[in-house]
C-alpha positions as CSV (number, residue, x, y, z in Angstrom):
1,X,194.5,189.5,75.7
2,X,193.3,188.6,72.2
3,X,193.7,190.2,68.8
4,X,190.2,190.6,67.3
5,X,188.3,187.3,67.5
6,X,190.4,184.5,69.0
7,X,190.6,181.0,67.7
8,X,188.9,178.6,70.1
9,X,190.3,175.1,70.5
10,X,188.2,172.8,72.7
11,X,189.7,169.4,73.5
12,X,187.5,167.1,75.5
13,X,188.3,163.5,76.6
14,X,185.8,160.9,77.8
15,X,185.6,159.5,81.3
16,X,188.9,161.0,82.6
17,X,189.4,161.4,86.3
18,X,190.7,164.6,87.9
19,X,193.7,162.8,89.4
20,X,195.4,161.9,86.1
21,X,197.8,164.7,85.5
22,X,201.3,164.3,86.7
23,X,201.9,168.1,87.0
24,X,199.0,168.2,89.4
25,X,200.8,166.0,91.9
26,X,199.8,162.5,90.7
27,X,203.2,160.9,90.1
28,X,201.9,157.6,88.8
29,X,200.9,159.4,85.6
30,X,202.9,159.8,82.4
31,X,201.3,162.9,80.8
32,X,204.0,165.2,79.3
33,X,201.5,167.1,77.2
34,X,199.0,167.7,80.0
35,X,201.9,168.7,82.2
36,X,202.9,171.2,79.5
37,X,199.3,172.6,79.5
38,X,199.4,172.9,83.3
39,X,202.5,175.0,82.9
40,X,200.8,177.3,80.3
41,X,197.3,177.5,81.6
42,X,194.9,178.5,84.3
43,X,194.2,175.2,86.1
44,X,190.8,174.8,87.7
45,X,191.4,172.3,90.4
46,X,187.8,172.1,91.6
47,X,185.9,171.7,88.3
48,X,182.7,169.6,88.2
49,X,180.5,168.0,85.6
50,X,176.8,168.9,85.3
51,X,175.9,165.3,84.3
52,X,177.3,161.9,85.6
53,X,177.1,160.3,82.1
54,X,178.5,161.2,78.7
55,X,175.3,162.4,76.9
56,X,173.9,164.2,79.9
57,X,177.1,166.1,80.5
58,X,177.8,167.0,76.9
59,X,174.2,168.1,76.3
60,X,174.4,170.4,79.3
61,X,177.9,171.7,78.3
62,X,176.9,172.6,74.8
63,X,173.3,173.8,75.3
64,X,174.3,175.6,78.5
65,X,171.2,174.2,80.3
66,X,170.9,171.5,83.0
67,X,169.2,168.1,82.3
68,X,166.0,169.1,84.1
69,X,165.6,171.9,81.5
70,X,166.4,169.9,78.3
71,X,165.1,166.5,79.5
72,X,168.5,165.0,78.5
73,X,169.6,162.6,81.2
74,X,170.8,159.6,79.2
75,X,170.8,158.7,75.5
76,X,168.1,161.3,74.8
77,X,167.8,163.5,71.7
78,X,169.5,166.9,72.3
79,X,170.6,167.9,68.9
80,X,167.3,169.7,68.4
81,X,168.2,172.2,71.2
82,X,169.9,175.4,70.4
83,X,173.6,175.3,71.4
84,X,176.3,177.9,71.6
85,X,178.3,176.4,68.6
86,X,175.5,177.8,66.5
87,X,176.0,181.2,68.1
88,X,179.7,181.0,67.1
89,X,178.8,180.1,63.6
90,X,176.3,182.9,63.3
91,X,179.0,185.3,64.5
92,X,181.4,184.3,61.7
93,X,183.3,181.4,63.2
94,X,184.2,178.4,61.1
95,X,183.2,175.5,63.3
96,X,184.8,172.0,63.0
97,X,184.2,168.8,65.1
98,X,186.7,166.0,64.9
99,X,186.0,163.0,67.1
100,X,183.4,162.4,69.7
101,X,180.6,164.9,70.3
102,X,177.9,162.4,71.3
103,X,175.1,164.3,69.6
104,X,171.8,162.5,69.4
105,X,170.7,162.2,66.7
106,X,174.3,161.7,65.7
107,X,174.6,162.9,62.1
108,X,173.4,166.5,62.4
109,X,175.4,169.7,61.8
110,X,174.6,171.3,65.2
111,X,176.4,174.5,64.1
112,X,179.5,172.7,62.7
113,X,180.6,173.3,59.1
114,X,182.7,170.1,59.0
115,X,182.5,167.0,61.1
116,X,184.6,163.8,61.4
117,X,182.4,161.6,63.6
118,X,183.7,159.0,66.0
119,X,181.5,157.5,68.7
120,X,182.3,155.0,71.4
121,X,184.9,152.4,70.2
122,X,182.3,149.6,70.6
123,X,179.4,151.6,69.2
124,X,176.8,149.5,67.2
125,X,174.1,152.1,66.5
126,X,174.3,151.5,62.8
127,X,176.4,148.4,62.7
128,X,177.0,148.2,59.0
129,X,179.8,145.7,59.0
130,X,181.4,147.5,61.8
131,X,181.5,150.9,59.9
132,X,179.0,153.0,61.8
133,X,181.0,156.2,61.9
134,X,184.1,157.7,60.1
135,X,186.5,155.7,62.2
136,X,184.6,152.5,61.6
137,X,184.6,153.2,57.9
138,X,188.3,153.9,57.9
139,X,188.9,150.5,59.4
140,X,186.6,148.7,57.0
141,X,188.4,150.3,54.1
142,X,191.5,148.4,55.3
143,X,189.7,145.1,56.0
144,X,189.4,145.6,59.8
145,X,186.2,145.3,61.7
146,X,185.2,147.4,64.7
147,X,186.1,145.6,67.9
148,X,182.5,144.7,69.0
149,X,181.0,141.9,71.1
150,X,184.3,140.7,72.5
151,X,182.4,139.5,75.6
152,X,180.9,136.8,73.4
153,X,184.1,135.7,71.7
154,X,186.7,136.0,74.5
155,X,186.3,133.5,77.3
156,X,188.6,135.5,79.5
157,X,186.7,138.8,79.0
158,X,185.5,139.3,82.5
159,X,188.9,138.5,84.0
160,X,190.4,141.4,82.0
161,X,188.2,144.0,83.7
162,X,188.0,146.0,80.5
163,X,191.8,146.2,80.2
164,X,192.5,145.1,76.6
165,X,195.7,146.4,75.0
166,X,195.4,147.5,71.3
167,X,196.6,144.8,68.9
168,X,196.0,146.3,65.5
169,X,198.4,148.8,63.8
170,X,198.5,152.1,65.8
171,X,196.9,154.1,63.1
172,X,193.7,152.1,63.5
173,X,193.3,153.0,67.2
174,X,190.3,155.3,67.7
175,X,192.2,158.0,69.6
176,X,195.1,157.8,67.1
177,X,192.6,158.1,64.3
178,X,191.1,161.2,65.9
179,X,194.5,162.7,66.6
180,X,195.7,162.1,63.0
181,X,192.4,163.5,61.6
182,X,192.9,166.6,63.6
183,X,196.6,166.9,62.6
184,X,195.7,166.6,58.9
185,X,192.9,169.1,59.2
186,X,195.1,171.7,61.0
187,X,198.0,171.3,58.5
188,X,195.7,171.6,55.5
189,X,193.1,174.2,56.5
190,X,193.5,177.5,54.5
191,X,190.4,179.5,55.7
192,X,190.7,183.0,57.0
193,X,187.8,183.0,59.5
194,X,188.2,182.7,63.2
195,X,188.2,179.0,64.1
196,X,186.2,176.9,66.6
197,X,187.8,173.5,66.6
198,X,186.3,170.8,68.9
199,X,188.5,167.7,69.2
200,X,186.8,164.9,71.1
201,X,188.9,161.9,72.1
202,X,187.1,158.6,72.9
203,X,189.6,157.7,75.6
204,X,189.7,156.8,78.4
205,X,186.2,155.5,78.0
206,X,186.1,151.7,78.5
207,X,187.3,149.3,77.2
208,X,190.7,150.6,78.3
209,X,192.8,149.8,75.2
210,X,196.1,151.7,75.3
211,X,198.8,151.2,72.7
212,X,201.2,148.5,73.9
213,X,204.1,150.9,74.4
214,X,201.9,153.2,76.5
215,X,200.8,150.3,78.7
216,X,204.5,149.5,79.1
217,X,205.0,152.9,80.7
218,X,203.1,151.7,83.7
219,X,204.3,148.1,84.0
220,X,206.7,148.5,86.9
221,X,204.7,151.3,88.6
222,X,202.8,150.9,91.8
223,X,199.2,151.9,91.3
224,X,197.2,154.1,93.7
225,X,195.1,152.0,96.1
226,X,191.4,152.0,95.7
227,X,189.3,154.2,98.0
228,X,186.9,151.9,99.7
229,X,185.9,150.2,103.0
230,X,184.3,146.9,103.8
231,X,180.5,147.1,103.9
232,X,180.2,150.7,102.9
233,X,177.7,150.2,100.0
234,X,175.2,148.5,102.3
235,X,175.1,151.7,104.3
236,X,174.2,153.8,101.3
237,X,171.1,154.1,99.1
238,X,170.2,150.9,97.3
239,X,171.3,152.2,93.9
240,X,175.0,151.6,94.9
241,X,174.7,147.8,95.3
242,X,172.3,147.7,92.3
243,X,175.1,149.5,90.2
244,X,177.6,146.8,91.3
245,X,175.2,144.0,90.5
246,X,174.0,145.3,87.2
247,X,177.4,145.7,85.7
248,X,178.6,142.4,87.1
249,X,175.7,140.3,85.8
250,X,174.3,142.0,82.7
251,X,175.5,140.4,79.4
252,X,176.9,143.2,77.4
253,X,180.4,144.3,76.3
254,X,180.7,146.8,79.1
255,X,180.2,144.1,81.7
256,X,182.7,144.3,84.5
257,X,182.7,142.3,87.7
258,X,184.9,143.8,90.5
259,X,183.5,141.6,93.2
260,X,186.4,139.8,95.0
261,X,189.1,141.2,92.8
262,X,192.6,141.2,94.2
263,X,194.7,144.3,94.6
264,X,196.9,143.0,91.8
265,X,194.0,142.6,89.4
266,X,192.7,146.1,90.2
267,X,196.2,147.5,89.6
268,X,196.4,145.9,86.2
269,X,193.0,147.4,85.3
270,X,194.3,150.8,86.3
271,X,197.5,150.4,84.2
272,X,195.3,150.0,81.1
273,X,193.2,153.0,82.0
274,X,196.2,155.2,82.7
275,X,197.9,153.9,79.6
276,X,194.9,154.9,77.5
277,X,195.3,158.4,78.9
278,X,199.0,158.4,77.8
279,X,197.9,157.4,74.3
280,X,195.6,160.4,74.2
281,X,198.3,162.6,75.8
282,X,200.7,161.8,73.0
283,X,198.3,162.7,70.2
284,X,197.3,165.9,72.0
285,X,201.0,166.8,72.1
286,X,201.3,166.4,68.3
287,X,198.1,168.5,67.9
288,X,199.5,171.4,70.0
289,X,202.7,171.3,68.0
290,X,200.8,171.5,64.7
291,X,198.7,174.4,66.0
292,X,201.9,176.2,67.1
293,X,203.4,175.6,63.6
294,X,200.4,177.0,61.9
295,X,200.3,180.1,64.1
296,X,197.0,179.3,65.8
297,X,198.1,179.2,69.4
298,X,199.4,182.8,69.4
299,X,195.7,184.0,69.4
300,X,193.7,181.1,70.9
301,X,191.6,180.2,73.8
302,X,192.4,176.5,74.3
303,X,190.3,174.5,76.7
304,X,191.1,171.0,77.9
305,X,188.6,169.0,80.0
306,X,186.7,165.7,80.3
307,X,183.0,165.2,80.3
308,X,183.0,163.2,83.5
309,X,185.3,160.8,85.4
310,X,185.5,157.1,86.3
311,X,185.3,155.1,89.6
312,X,188.1,152.7,88.5
313,X,187.6,150.4,91.6
314,X,186.9,153.1,94.2
315,X,184.1,152.0,96.5
316,X,184.4,148.6,94.7
317,X,182.7,150.0,91.6
318,X,183.5,151.0,88.1
319,X,182.2,153.5,85.5
320,X,179.9,156.4,86.3
321,X,176.1,157.2,87.0
322,X,176.7,157.9,90.7
323,X,177.9,161.2,92.3
324,X,181.2,160.3,93.8
325,X,184.0,162.8,93.2
326,X,186.0,160.4,90.9
327,X,183.0,160.7,88.6
328,X,181.9,164.3,88.9
329,X,185.3,166.0,89.6
330,X,187.1,166.5,86.3
331,X,190.3,168.1,84.9
332,X,189.9,171.5,83.4
333,X,192.7,173.8,82.1
334,X,192.3,176.9,79.9
335,X,195.3,178.3,78.0
336,X,195.4,181.9,76.8
337,X,198.3,184.0,75.4
338,X,198.5,185.6,78.8
339,X,198.5,182.4,80.8
340,X,201.5,181.0,78.9
341,X,203.6,183.5,80.7
342,X,201.5,183.7,83.9
343,X,200.1,180.3,84.6
344,X,198.0,180.0,87.7
345,X,195.5,177.7,89.5
346,X,192.3,178.2,91.5
347,X,190.5,175.9,93.8
348,X,187.2,177.8,93.6
349,X,184.2,175.6,92.6
350,X,183.5,175.9,88.9
351,X,181.3,173.9,86.5
352,X,181.6,172.8,82.9
353,X,178.4,174.8,82.5
354,X,180.7,177.8,82.6
355,X,182.4,176.9,79.3
356,X,179.7,178.2,77.0
357,X,179.6,181.7,78.6
358,X,183.4,181.8,78.7
359,X,183.8,180.9,75.0
360,X,181.2,183.4,73.9
361,X,182.7,186.1,76.2
362,X,186.1,185.5,74.6
363,X,184.7,185.7,71.1
364,X,182.9,189.0,71.9
365,X,179.4,187.4,71.4
366,X,176.5,188.3,73.7
367,X,175.8,185.4,76.1
368,X,172.2,184.2,75.7
369,X,170.3,184.7,78.9
370,X,169.2,181.1,79.2
371,X,172.8,179.8,79.6
372,X,173.1,178.8,83.3
373,X,176.8,179.0,83.8
374,X,179.0,182.0,84.3
375,X,182.0,183.2,82.4
376,X,185.5,182.2,83.7
377,X,187.1,185.1,81.9
378,X,187.8,186.9,85.2
379,X,190.0,184.1,86.3
380,X,191.8,184.2,82.9
381,X,192.3,188.0,83.3
382,X,193.9,187.5,86.7
383,X,190.9,188.7,88.7
384,X,189.4,187.2,91.8
385,X,185.7,186.8,91.3
386,X,183.3,186.0,94.2
387,X,183.4,182.2,94.6
388,X,180.4,180.0,94.2
389,X,178.8,178.4,97.3
390,X,177.8,175.2,95.5
391,X,178.0,173.3,92.2
392,X,175.3,170.9,91.0
393,X,175.1,167.7,88.9
394,X,172.0,165.7,87.8
395,X,171.5,162.1,86.6
396,X,168.0,160.8,86.3
397,X,166.7,160.2,89.9
398,X,169.6,161.9,91.8
399,X,170.8,165.5,92.2
400,X,174.2,166.4,93.7
401,X,174.8,169.6,95.6
402,X,178.5,170.1,96.5
403,X,180.0,172.8,98.5
404,X,183.7,173.2,99.5
405,X,183.0,171.3,102.7
406,X,180.1,168.9,102.1
407,X,178.3,166.9,99.5
408,X,174.7,166.0,99.4
409,X,173.0,163.6,96.9
410,X,169.2,163.9,96.9
411,X,167.3,160.9,95.5
412,X,164.0,161.9,94.0
413,X,161.0,160.0,95.6
414,X,162.9,158.1,98.3
415,X,163.9,158.8,101.9
416,X,167.5,157.6,101.6
417,X,170.1,160.0,100.5
418,X,173.8,160.7,100.8
419,X,175.7,163.3,102.9
420,X,179.4,163.5,103.3
421,X,181.7,165.8,105.4
422,X,184.4,166.3,102.8
423,X,186.9,167.6,105.3
424,X,186.6,164.7,107.7
425,X,185.9,162.1,105.0
426,X,187.3,163.2,101.6
427,X,186.9,159.7,100.2
428,X,183.1,159.7,100.8
429,X,183.2,156.5,102.7
430,X,180.9,157.4,105.6
431,X,177.3,158.4,104.7
432,X,176.0,160.8,107.4
433,X,172.6,161.4,105.9
434,X,170.7,160.1,108.9
435,X,173.0,161.5,111.6
436,X,171.0,163.8,114.0
437,X,174.1,166.0,114.5
438,X,174.2,166.7,110.7
439,X,170.6,167.7,110.4
440,X,171.4,171.4,110.1
441,X,173.9,170.9,107.3
442,X,171.5,168.7,105.4
443,X,168.6,171.2,105.8
444,X,170.9,174.0,104.5
445,X,171.9,172.0,101.5
446,X,168.4,171.0,100.7
447,X,167.5,174.7,100.8
448,X,170.4,175.4,98.5
449,X,169.1,172.7,96.1
450,X,165.6,174.1,96.2
451,X,166.7,177.6,95.5
452,X,168.9,176.5,92.6
453,X,166.2,174.4,91.0
454,X,163.5,177.1,91.4
455,X,165.7,179.8,90.0
456,X,166.8,177.5,87.1
457,X,163.2,176.7,86.2
458,X,162.2,180.4,86.3
459,X,165.2,181.4,84.4
460,X,164.5,179.0,81.6
461,X,160.7,179.5,81.4
462,X,161.1,181.5,78.2
463,X,163.4,178.9,76.6
464,X,160.9,176.1,77.4
465,X,158.1,178.0,75.7
466,X,160.3,178.4,72.6
467,X,161.4,174.8,72.8
468,X,157.8,173.7,72.8
469,X,157.4,175.5,69.5
470,X,160.6,173.6,68.2
471,X,162.2,177.0,67.5
472,X,164.9,178.9,69.3
473,X,167.0,181.6,67.6
474,X,167.4,184.9,69.5
475,X,165.7,186.3,72.5
476,X,163.2,188.9,71.6
477,X,163.2,192.1,73.6
478,X,160.1,191.2,75.6
479,X,161.8,188.1,76.9
480,X,164.8,190.1,78.1
481,X,162.4,192.4,80.0
482,X,160.6,189.4,81.4
483,X,163.8,187.9,82.7
484,X,164.8,191.0,84.6
485,X,161.7,191.1,86.8
486,X,158.8,193.5,87.2
487,X,160.8,196.5,88.4
488,X,163.8,196.1,86.2
489,X,165.9,194.6,89.0
490,X,168.2,191.8,87.7
491,X,167.0,188.5,89.0
492,X,169.4,186.0,90.4
493,X,171.2,183.6,88.0
494,X,171.6,179.9,88.8
495,X,175.3,180.5,88.2
496,X,175.5,182.9,91.2
497,X,174.1,180.4,93.8
């Protein structure tokens, strides 16, 4: 499939739902570039995130380990952990990050030789006159401040439901800046090493701020109705109503109050969100053209995904943190020289945890034994691997186990939980956790969760010892022997559960 070591292009958006690609059957979208990728890629239509928030998901993707191993559930430090970008760099790849990585601490190499750093559009971690990161500095050089604290200056902020069309010149938009930075880098790079290029767009993370012409694409379009029913949150664990109340009442720029919103108000919110995706889509198209012109695409593994999704009014809620499919089910497409002529799709359950093993596999680099995903290369080679039974996602006090037919959300330390029959109730409107007739399904999924957690903990015992020493480079031979059991029989991987 590849000639020698392929270039690896990894494009990741922020907070993009699975149902935002027109070529996948969602006719309300305007996504010509993503449609092109769908025609040239293997589409993974049932791909899931390992974390329900930005940092938790990205830390899991790049370290190859779940939050319960790294301790990264929210804005926790994870740059001190070994990640597979370092494996690529050690193997001779030239590694470049342009845009959002969400490393914490932020300004560390993490295996990259070059970085153009862009965080959330309203980031204030180092609020130096609005500079903070490379995008913020670019704006301050032109006399423009980062758009922070608009909730304090705009009396109509809550009525906009995070839909705020971009009013500066297009070049100052964060996603345009990221796209243009990537374009300039691609056109001017003259290295001869295999390339790992990570491009992280900030969109469509809130606030949803499309370019005006992209918002106009959705002006006369009917928007998909929200998936919700009256009184459903009262029948679910208390975290759901707390989620609604916290975002409605807490004084911060991400404040959003969806209580009592009309269908028209929700539709306008969605137009801004989808318009933001179209802004990203346009810049991605320019990037693909530049890669093609420079000859990179002829020998590249190109991955497109998002870190997690967005509720966008479903269940009367916004944002993330819970385990509904609009949050954990994300778009994933992988383009190879072979898939350009033989595109395909699969509805097997896969996880973003699989990206590290897939990338290292494609690069001909041994996959460290602590990575908990499994390579997707068989799908890319036209094979039919044994499907997973379940995928998993973690976020602080809750753990999701999802099969093809059911979803269970286990809340640590409390009796309440969530269980959904996804065939009868694909919208996850009816919680059947306490239904006696569903006890057998719940017990089986609890057993699946226990087996996964126990295997994961055992599998990463060696890594945790190394982490406690604040050192992790390569597995010594004795650890490889340990990880294969007393009699040399390969032990089960979490990826196989």
